[in-house]
LUMBA-328019 format. One line per 3 residues: number of its first residue (from 1); for each residue z, x, y of N, C-alpha, C, O. Coordinates in steps of 0.1 Angstrom, whole numbers. Layout:
<sites>
NUM	Z,X,Y,Z,X,Y,Z,X,Y,Z,X,Y | ... $
</sites>
This chain:
<sites>
1	135,141,211,127,145,201,129,156,192,132,167,195 | 129,153,183,130,167,169,118,177,172,107,172,176 | 119,190,171,114,197,174,103,200,160,108,196,150 $
4	89,204,157,82,206,147,94,215,138,100,210,128 | 98,227,143,107,235,137,116,229,129,117,232,117 | 125,216,137,133,211,127,129,202,115,136,200,106 $
7	111,194,118,110,190,110,104,195,96,104,189,85 | 100,207,99,96,215,92,103,222,79,98,227,69 | 116,221,84,129,226,76,133,216,67,140,220,57 $
10	130,203,67,133,191,62,124,192,53,128,191,42 | 110,194,56,96,195,46,101,207,37,99,206,24 | 106,218,41,108,228,27,119,223,23,124,233,19 $
13	127,215,21,136,209,13,134,203,0,142,203,-9 | 121,198,0,116,190,-8,114,198,-23,107,207,-26 | 123,191,-30,123,195,-42,109,194,-53,107,183,-59 $
16	100,207,-55,91,204,-59,90,203,-74,94,213,-80 | 86,193,-81,86,191,-95,71,193,-103,61,186,-101 | 71,202,-109,56,205,-113,54,208,-130,45,216,-134 $
19	64,201,-138,65,201,-148,73,193,-154,84,190,-149 | 69,188,-167,78,181,-175,94,182,-174,102,173,-171 | 97,195,-178,106,204,-180,115,199,-166,123,190,-166 $
22	111,206,-153,115,203,-142,118,189,-140,128,186,-134 | 110,180,-145,114,167,-144,125,159,-153,130,148,-150 | 128,166,-165,138,163,-172,153,171,-167,165,167,-167 $
25	148,180,-163,162,189,-154,168,180,-144,181,178,-142 | 158,174,-136,159,168,-122,167,154,-126,176,149,-119 | 163,147,-138,171,134,-144,184,140,-149,194,134,-146 $
28	186,152,-156,198,151,-162,209,156,-149,221,152,-151 | 207,163,-140,214,168,-130,219,153,-122,230,149,-120 | 205,146,-119,210,133,-112,217,124,-121,222,115,-115 $
31	220,124,-134,228,119,-142,243,122,-140,252,114,-140 | 242,137,-137,259,136,-140,264,143,-124,268,155,-122 | 261,135,-116,264,138,-100,281,135,-104,285,127,-112 $
34	289,145,-96,303,142,-93,306,142,-77,315,150,-73 | 300,133,-69,305,130,-57,292,120,-53,282,119,-59 | 294,114,-43,285,105,-35,272,113,-31,273,123,-23 $
37	258,109,-39,248,119,-36,236,112,-34,232,104,-43 | 231,113,-23,217,110,-19,206,115,-22,204,126,-17 | 194,108,-31,180,108,-30,170,99,-24,168,87,-26 $
40	166,106,-18,153,100,-10,137,107,-13,135,118,-19 | 132,100,-10,118,102,-7,109,104,3,109,95,12 | 100,114,5,95,120,20,81,114,17,75,120,9 $
43	76,104,22,59,104,25,55,105,38,63,108,47 | 42,103,40,38,104,58,45,99,67,49,105,77 | 47,87,63,55,76,72,71,83,78,76,83,89 $
46	74,89,66,89,92,67,89,106,77,98,110,84 | 75,114,77,75,127,83,74,122,97,79,127,107 | 67,112,97,65,109,113,75,101,119,75,102,131 $
49	83,91,114,95,90,117,107,101,120,115,99,130 | 108,109,113,114,121,117,110,129,131,117,134,140 | 99,129,130,90,137,140,95,129,154,98,136,163 $
52	97,118,155,100,113,166,111,103,173,110,97,183 | 122,106,161,131,99,159,145,113,156,142,121,147 | 153,115,161,164,122,160,172,116,149,175,122,139 $
55	176,104,151,185,97,140,180,96,128,185,97,117 | 168,93,130,158,95,114,159,104,108,162,103,96 | 157,116,115,159,135,108,172,133,105,176,137,93 $
58	180,129,112,194,132,108,197,126,93,203,133,84 | 194,116,92,196,105,80,187,113,70,191,113,58 | 177,119,72,169,121,57,178,135,57,186,135,48 $
61	178,144,65,188,157,68,201,159,53,205,167,45 | 204,144,56,217,140,49,215,139,34,225,142,27 | 203,136,29,200,138,15,201,150,7,196,160,11 $
64	209,148,-7,210,157,-15,195,161,-22,193,172,-27 | 186,151,-22,176,157,-33,164,148,-26,165,136,-26 | 153,154,-20,143,152,-18,132,150,-24,128,161,-27 $
67	121,140,-28,113,143,-36,98,139,-27,98,132,-16 | 90,144,-32,75,142,-25,69,130,-31,66,127,-43 | 67,123,-19,60,109,-22,44,107,-16,43,103,-4 $
70	32,109,-22,23,103,-19,13,114,-17,17,126,-18 | -1,111,-15,-14,122,-14,-16,127,0,-23,136,0 | -11,122,12,-9,127,22,0,141,22,-1,152,28 $
73	10,136,15,20,154,17,14,163,6,16,175,6 | 7,154,-4,0,167,-16,-8,175,-11,-7,187,-13 | -19,168,0,-28,177,11,-19,185,19,-21,197,18 $
76	-8,181,28,-3,190,37,4,198,34,4,208,41 | 13,199,22,21,209,19,15,222,16,21,232,19 | 2,222,9,1,236,8,-7,244,20,-10,256,20 $
79	-10,234,32,-13,237,45,-1,242,51,-1,248,62 | 9,241,47,22,247,53,28,258,43,39,263,45 | 19,261,32,23,272,23,35,268,13,41,276,5 $
82	36,258,14,47,252,1,40,241,-11,30,234,-9 | 48,243,-21,37,238,-33,40,225,-32,51,221,-28 | 28,216,-38,31,201,-37,36,194,-49,41,183,-48 $
85	35,199,-60,40,193,-73,35,183,-78,23,182,-79 | 43,174,-84,39,161,-90,43,150,-78,53,152,-71 | 34,141,-78,39,130,-67,48,122,-75,46,116,-86 $
88	61,123,-68,77,117,-71,79,103,-67,91,99,-67 | 67,93,-63,73,84,-56,80,76,-66,78,76,-78 | 92,68,-57,101,60,-61,98,49,-71,104,47,-82 $
91	86,41,-65,84,29,-75,80,37,-89,83,31,-99 | 76,46,-91,77,51,-105,89,58,-111,93,55,-122 | 93,65,-103,104,75,-106,119,67,-107,127,70,-115 $
94	121,57,-99,134,52,-98,133,42,-115,142,44,-123 | 124,33,-118,125,26,-138,125,39,-143,130,38,-154 | 122,49,-142,121,59,-154,140,65,-153,148,65,-163 $
97	144,68,-141,155,68,-141,166,63,-147,176,69,-152 | 162,48,-146,171,37,-149,172,37,-167,181,35,-175 | 156,40,-168,153,42,-187,162,51,-190,168,48,-200 $
100	164,63,-184,169,75,-193,187,74,-192,196,76,-200 | 187,71,-178,202,70,-179,208,63,-188,203,52,-191 | 221,68,-195,231,60,-203,237,44,-193,234,40,-182 $
103	244,41,-200,248,27,-193,256,31,-182,264,40,-182 | 250,23,-171,257,27,-158,260,11,-149,254,1,-152 | 268,12,-142,271,0,-132,262,4,-119,263,13,-111 $
106	252,-7,-118,242,-3,-108,246,-15,-98,253,-25,-101 | 240,-12,-87,241,-22,-74,230,-22,-66,226,-10,-64 | 224,-33,-61,213,-34,-55,210,-39,-44,206,-51,-44 $
109	211,-33,-32,212,-38,-17,199,-38,-8,196,-28,-1 | 193,-47,-9,175,-48,-1,170,-61,-3,174,-71,-10 | 159,-59,5,150,-74,7,159,-86,4,171,-86,4 $
112	150,-97,-1,157,-108,3,152,-119,-10,141,-118,-15 | 160,-125,-11,158,-138,-22,146,-145,-20,145,-147,-8 | 133,-151,-30,139,-150,-44,131,-134,-47,125,-134,-58 $
115	130,-123,-40,123,-119,-47,135,-103,-47,133,-92,-51 | 146,-109,-41,158,-96,-47,161,-104,-63,159,-95,-71 | 164,-113,-68,169,-120,-79,155,-111,-89,158,-103,-97 $
118	141,-116,-86,134,-115,-94,131,-100,-96,125,-96,-107 | 133,-93,-88,133,-76,-84,146,-70,-95,145,-60,-102 | 155,-75,-95,168,-71,-105,163,-75,-117,162,-66,-126 $
121	160,-88,-119,154,-88,-134,145,-77,-142,147,-70,-152 | 136,-77,-135,128,-64,-137,132,-51,-141,127,-45,-150 | 144,-48,-132,151,-35,-133,161,-37,-147,166,-28,-155 $
124	161,-45,-148,174,-48,-163,166,-45,-175,170,-36,-182 | 153,-50,-177,146,-51,-185,145,-36,-191,142,-26,-185 | 149,-36,-206,148,-25,-212,160,-10,-212,162,0,-218 $
127	167,-18,-199,178,-7,-198,195,-11,-202,197,-22,-204 | 203,-3,-203,215,-8,-210,226,-11,-196,238,-15,-197 | 222,-8,-185,234,-10,-174,237,-25,-171,231,-34,-175 $
130	249,-25,-162,254,-36,-157,255,-36,-144,262,-28,-137 | 244,-49,-141,242,-47,-126,254,-56,-118,255,-68,-116 | 263,-46,-113,275,-56,-109,273,-62,-94,281,-72,-91 $
133	264,-59,-85,265,-63,-70,247,-66,-67,237,-60,-72 | 247,-75,-61,232,-73,-54,235,-81,-43,242,-91,-42 | 227,-72,-31,228,-81,-19,216,-81,-12,209,-72,-15 $
136	212,-90,-2,201,-90,6,201,-76,17,210,-68,17 | 193,-75,24,190,-63,29,195,-62,46,193,-52,53 | 201,-75,49,199,-80,62,218,-77,67,223,-79,78 $
139	224,-75,59,239,-74,64,241,-64,72,235,-53,71 | 252,-67,83,257,-54,88,258,-40,77,254,-42,66 | 261,-28,79,264,-17,72,279,-20,64,281,-18,52 $
142	287,-23,72,301,-25,66,306,-34,56,317,-34,50 | 294,-43,54,292,-53,42,290,-47,31,298,-50,22 | 280,-38,29,277,-30,19,287,-19,14,288,-16,2 $
145	294,-11,26,305,-4,24,318,-12,15,323,-7,5 | 320,-21,19,332,-29,17,327,-37,3,336,-44,-2 | 317,-38,-2,310,-41,-15,312,-30,-28,316,-32,-39 $
148	305,-17,-21,305,-6,-29,320,-3,-31,324,-2,-43 | 329,-2,-21,343,1,-26,350,-7,-35,359,-2,-43 | 346,-22,-35,351,-34,-45,344,-27,-58,352,-20,-65 $
151	332,-27,-61,327,-27,-71,326,-11,-78,325,-11,-90 | 327,-1,-72,326,11,-71,315,13,-84,318,15,-95 | 299,10,-80,290,12,-85,286,30,-93,290,41,-89 $
154	281,29,-102,275,42,-102,263,48,-97,261,60,-95 | 255,34,-94,243,40,-88,241,27,-79,243,15,-83 | 237,30,-66,234,18,-57,217,22,-50,214,31,-42 $
157	210,13,-56,196,11,-48,193,5,-37,193,-7,-36 | 190,14,-26,186,5,-14,171,6,-11,163,15,-11 | 172,-9,-8,153,-12,-8,154,-21,8,156,-33,10 $
160	154,-13,15,157,-19,27,145,-12,37,144,-18,48 | 137,-3,35,126,3,39,133,15,50,145,16,51 | 123,24,57,125,35,63,127,28,77,122,18,80 $
163	137,36,86,144,45,84,161,39,78,170,46,74 | 162,24,80,174,18,76,181,21,67,193,22,67 | 171,22,56,177,26,43,184,39,39,192,40,30 $
166	179,50,49,183,63,50,195,62,55,205,67,50 | 195,54,66,209,53,77,218,49,71,229,55,74 | 218,39,61,230,32,57,232,41,45,243,45,43 $
169	222,45,37,229,58,25,239,67,33,250,68,28 | 238,74,43,247,85,45,258,77,50,269,81,48 | 258,67,57,273,60,58,277,54,48,289,52,48 $
172	270,50,37,279,47,25,286,63,16,297,64,10 | 276,73,17,283,85,15,292,88,22,301,90,14 | 296,89,30,309,92,41,318,84,36,329,89,36 $
175	316,71,31,328,62,30,333,64,17,345,64,14 | 322,66,7,326,62,-6,335,75,-14,331,87,-14 | 346,72,-21,352,86,-25,348,86,-41,353,96,-45 $
178	341,81,-48,338,84,-62,322,89,-67,313,88,-58 | 319,93,-79,307,100,-79,299,85,-78,302,75,-84 | 288,85,-68,278,77,-69,261,82,-66,260,91,-58 $
181	252,79,-71,242,80,-67,232,70,-60,225,62,-66 | 233,72,-49,226,63,-37,211,65,-37,208,76,-32 | 203,59,-41,188,57,-42,179,51,-28,177,39,-25 $
184	175,60,-23,163,52,-12,155,45,-17,145,51,-15 | 153,35,-22,141,29,-30,130,23,-24,121,18,-30 | 131,23,-12,118,14,-2,117,3,-7,128,-3,-9 $
187	101,-4,-12,98,-14,-17,99,-17,-29,95,-28,-32 | 105,-9,-37,106,-9,-51,109,-24,-59,102,-28,-69 | 119,-30,-53,124,-45,-56,113,-53,-52,109,-60,-61 $
190	106,-53,-41,94,-59,-38,82,-61,-48,79,-72,-53 | 77,-47,-51,66,-48,-60,73,-53,-75,68,-62,-82 | 84,-47,-77,85,-53,-91,89,-69,-94,89,-76,-104 $
193	93,-72,-79,94,-90,-82,77,-96,-78,74,-108,-77 | 71,-88,-77,52,-94,-78,50,-96,-62,39,-98,-58 | 60,-96,-55,58,-97,-39,47,-90,-31,42,-96,-21 $
196	42,-76,-37,35,-70,-35,31,-62,-48,38,-56,-55 | 15,-65,-49,11,-56,-62,7,-41,-60,2,-36,-50 | 10,-35,-74,8,-22,-75,-10,-19,-73,-16,-30,-73 $
199	-16,-9,-71,-29,-6,-71,-33,-4,-84,-23,1,-91 | -43,-6,-91,-47,-4,-105,-48,11,-108,-54,18,-100 | -43,17,-118,-36,28,-122,-52,37,-119,-51,49,-118 $
202	-65,31,-119,-75,42,-113,-75,45,-99,-79,56,-96 | -71,36,-89,-71,34,-78,-60,43,-73,-61,49,-62 | -49,45,-80,-35,52,-78,-37,67,-81,-32,75,-73 $
205	-47,73,-93,-53,83,-98,-64,91,-87,-65,103,-87 | -69,83,-79,-77,85,-71,-71,91,-57,-76,100,-50 | -58,85,-53,-51,87,-44,-53,78,-32,-51,81,-20 $
208	-60,64,-37,-60,55,-29,-53,45,-28,-57,35,-21 | -37,44,-36,-33,32,-32,-28,28,-19,-24,17,-17 | -27,38,-9,-24,33,5,-36,21,8,-34,10,13 $
211	-48,28,5,-61,18,12,-58,7,1,-66,-2,3 | -51,3,-11,-52,-9,-17,-40,-17,-13,-42,-30,-13 | -28,-13,-8,-17,-17,0,-28,-23,16,-31,-35,18 $
214	-30,-17,22,-36,-19,35,-43,-31,35,-41,-41,43 | -51,-31,24,-59,-43,22,-54,-56,19,-59,-67,21 | -41,-54,13,-28,-67,9,-27,-68,22,-33,-78,25 $
217	-20,-61,33,-11,-61,42,-17,-55,55,-11,-45,59 | -28,-61,61,-34,-55,69,-25,-53,85,-23,-43,92 | -22,-64,87,-15,-67,98,-3,-58,99,-3,-50,108 $
220	7,-58,91,20,-50,90,15,-35,88,21,-27,95 | 2,-32,78,4,-17,74,-4,-10,84,-1,1,88 | -16,-17,91,-24,-10,101,-19,1,110,-26,11,111 $
223	-8,1,116,-3,10,124,2,21,116,-2,33,119 | 10,20,106,14,27,95,3,41,88,5,53,86 | -7,32,86,-14,39,77,-25,44,85,-27,56,82 $
226	-33,37,95,-43,41,102,-40,51,116,-44,62,120 | -33,43,121,-25,51,133,-15,61,131,-13,69,139 | -9,61,117,0,69,113,-9,81,109,-7,93,113 $
229	-18,78,101,-28,92,97,-28,104,106,-25,116,103 | -32,98,120,-36,111,130,-22,114,134,-20,126,133 | -11,106,137,0,110,142,6,122,129,11,133,132 $
232	3,118,117,10,128,105,-2,140,108,4,151,112 | -12,140,107,-22,152,109,-20,159,122,-26,170,123 | -12,154,132,-10,158,145,4,167,139,4,179,140 $
235	13,162,136,28,167,130,27,178,122,34,188,123 | 14,176,111,14,187,101,10,200,110,15,211,110 | -1,195,118,-6,209,128,3,214,135,0,225,139 $
238	18,210,142,25,212,149,34,222,140,37,233,143 | 36,215,126,46,225,118,39,234,115,46,242,108 | 25,239,116,15,251,109,22,261,120,27,272,118 $
241	20,254,131,22,265,143,37,268,145,40,278,151 | 45,261,140,57,266,141,60,276,130,69,285,131 | 51,274,119,58,281,107,51,296,111,56,307,108 $
244	40,295,117,30,307,121,44,315,131,49,326,126 | 48,309,144,52,313,150,67,320,147,72,330,153 | 74,312,137,86,317,129,83,332,123,90,341,126 $
247	73,332,115,70,343,110,67,354,118,71,365,115 | 56,352,135,55,365,139,64,369,147,64,381,151 | 74,360,150,90,365,155,99,370,144,109,375,149 $
250	99,370,132,106,376,122,108,391,127,99,395,134 | 116,398,125,119,410,128,108,420,114,104,418,102 | 106,429,121,96,440,111,104,445,102,116,447,104 $
253	98,448,91,108,456,81,111,469,84,101,474,90 | 119,476,82,123,490,88,114,501,84,115,501,71 | 105,510,88,98,517,81,108,529,69,119,534,69 $
256	96,527,60,101,538,49,100,553,54,92,559,61 | 110,556,48,111,574,51,112,583,39,122,581,31 | 103,592,38,103,599,28,115,609,27,117,616,36 $
259	124,609,17,132,617,17,127,634,12,117,636,5 | 136,643,19,128,656,23,138,662,9,138,673,5 $
</sites>
């Protein structure tokens, strides 16, 4: 099981976006990747997965860009002396990314029909991209590697849920030899397809989108949001202790001596 210090090291890599200028700079850098590059979103569920699973932590570590997703981390990051910045959830940021980028070849791997087809149609709306491949999310990883090698997309959106999508992203990154942005998109295709409803804007602004989702899928999400909340609070406490221990064990600065 990973140590709190290892999980903290991952959290410290989250890129804080706190202005529109920083958001635009991020989009510009993602549009200009020159190698296989992974973009991932870290939320409370992801932290809990990393805290109890070495493979999940290893997969998240392989991400090139990590963004903060959700109110739980917004509250927790200042407790770890880290800036929270904007909520950069993938459900909002990925459509922005697709609207901003010039024409690209896009592949979408994840979920299942009819949601996959409907979601991709929504992704296409108002964007110049060519969708060269769509595959449901239940193939062996070798299938996605073969398809990506054949079609050589510029963007791959993985909509498989954590931690499978992060693990698939790592294997795609290792296998592909062309510039491609691999985006771990979670439930974005299902949201766009209408399989799950987004919370109204005022609920999102109150930081209660998790409660809206829980009301829609209580059986599936109870453990993640209710039981997981206690696990997340415990993990934050352990990371705070790890940070304090690291600070206390750092060598003291050498004393200053006045020159004679």
